[in-house]
C-alpha positions in Angstrom: -148.2 0.7 -22.6 -151.5 -1.1 -23.1 -151.8 -4.6 -21.6 -155.6 -5.1 -21.9 -155.1 -8.2 -24.2 -152.6 -9.9 -21.9 -154.1 -8.9 -18.5 -156.8 -11.1 -16.9 -159.9 -9.4 -15.7 -160.4 -8.6 -12.0 -163.0 -11.3 -11.8 -160.6 -13.9 -13.0 -157.9 -12.7 -10.6 -160.2 -12.9 -7.6 -161.5 -16.3 -8.6 -158.0 -17.7 -8.9 -157.2 -16.1 -5.6 -160.2 -17.9 -3.9 -159.1 -21.2 -5.4 -155.6 -20.6 -4.2 -156.9 -19.8 -0.7 -158.9 -23.0 -0.6 -155.9 -25.1 -1.6 -153.6 -23.3 0.8 -156.1 -23.7 3.6 -156.3 -27.4 3.0 -152.5 -27.8 2.8 -151.9 -25.7 5.9 -154.5 -27.4 8.0 -153.5 -30.9 7.0 -149.8 -30.1 7.5 -150.3 -28.6 11.0 -152.4 -31.5 12.1 -150.0 -34.1 10.7 -147.1 -32.5 12.5 -148.9 -32.6 15.9 -150.4 -36.0 15.3 -153.6 -36.6 13.5 -155.4 -38.3 16.3 -154.1 -36.0 19.0 -155.3 -33.0 16.9 -158.9 -34.3 16.7 -159.0 -36.0 13.3 -161.5 -35.2 10.6 -163.8 -33.4 13.0 -161.1 -30.8 13.9 -159.9 -30.7 10.3 -163.4 -29.7 9.2 -163.7 -27.1 11.9 -160.4 -25.5 11.0 -161.4 -25.4 7.3 -164.8 -23.9 8.1 -163.1 -21.1 10.0 -159.8 -20.7 8.1 -161.1 -20.6 4.5 -163.7 -17.8 5.0 -161.0 -15.7 6.8 -158.7 -16.1 3.9 -161.5 -15.3 1.4 -162.0 -12.0 3.3 -158.4 -11.2 2.7 -158.6 -12.0 -1.0 -161.9 -10.0 -1.5 -160.6 -7.0 0.4 -157.0 -6.8 -0.8 -156.8 -8.3 -4.2 -158.9 -5.7 -6.1 -156.5 -3.0 -4.8 -153.2 -4.8 -4.6 -153.1 -6.7 -7.9 -153.4 -3.7 -10.3 -150.8 -1.8 -8.3 -148.4 -4.8 -8.4 -149.1 -5.3 -12.1 -148.2 -1.7 -12.8 -145.1 -1.9 -10.6 -143.8 -5.1 -12.3 -144.5 -3.8 -15.8 -142.7 -0.6 -15.1 -139.7 -2.4 -13.7 -139.5 -5.1 -16.3 -136.0 -5.5 -17.8 -135.6 -3.9 -21.3 -136.3 -6.3 -24.2 -138.4 -8.6 -22.0 -142.0 -8.9 -23.4 -145.1 -9.9 -21.7 -146.0 -13.5 -22.4 -149.7 -14.2 -23.3 -151.3 -16.8 -21.0 
């Protein structure tokens, strides 16, 4: 079972993970601050501080876990794919 043609490189997987971390960080910070009141939370200054701390922390998770976790998950899902279902090219 060779998937080299349909499988993105490790570099691509990590870059996509970092972009996902950035978007998730923005959404989480904004949502939390809006729920507790933008002004009461500190406004843009607090938003910037939270992003400056939260995004690097999420990047550490991506850079430390994704290189190990993604290939294992890929093997697991390919092994447990229902019969007759083909991999779809990107």
